[in-house]
C-alpha angles and dihedrals in degrees: 000000000000119000107286132158120262093248093055092044090052091049091051093047091049090050091052091049090050091051093048090051092048091050092051090048090054094045098063087150088072107084122213091242090057089052091048092050095049104030108017094238138070142187090285090054090053089051091049090051091049092051091048091051090048092052090047087055094047094253116138112231127149128207095267093049091050091049092051090053090055100038096038091231137042111303093236090056092048091047095051092048102040117011119098126195111267115255120235087250091054092048091050090048090049093052091046089051093050092050092046094049099033 
């Protein structure tokens, strides 16, 4: 990245994060297990990272609050509306991916 000041860098990174979150909100057809198999992270991971960043900054945020920030609604609501049970093939691919990437 070219030489930019820290404030601008932070703003750009935050904009990219917001765009990723918006994209994942729109792509409800993409299941978390699919993300875990292919990329090693999912919406819940993003929520955990957000919560950890909040804690490091002294901002109180629990797991459900962080998930709501990522999902755009309470997790239980998103799960009921969009999450499907993982297939045996998905579970096998997930286990293989975990073993491969430790």
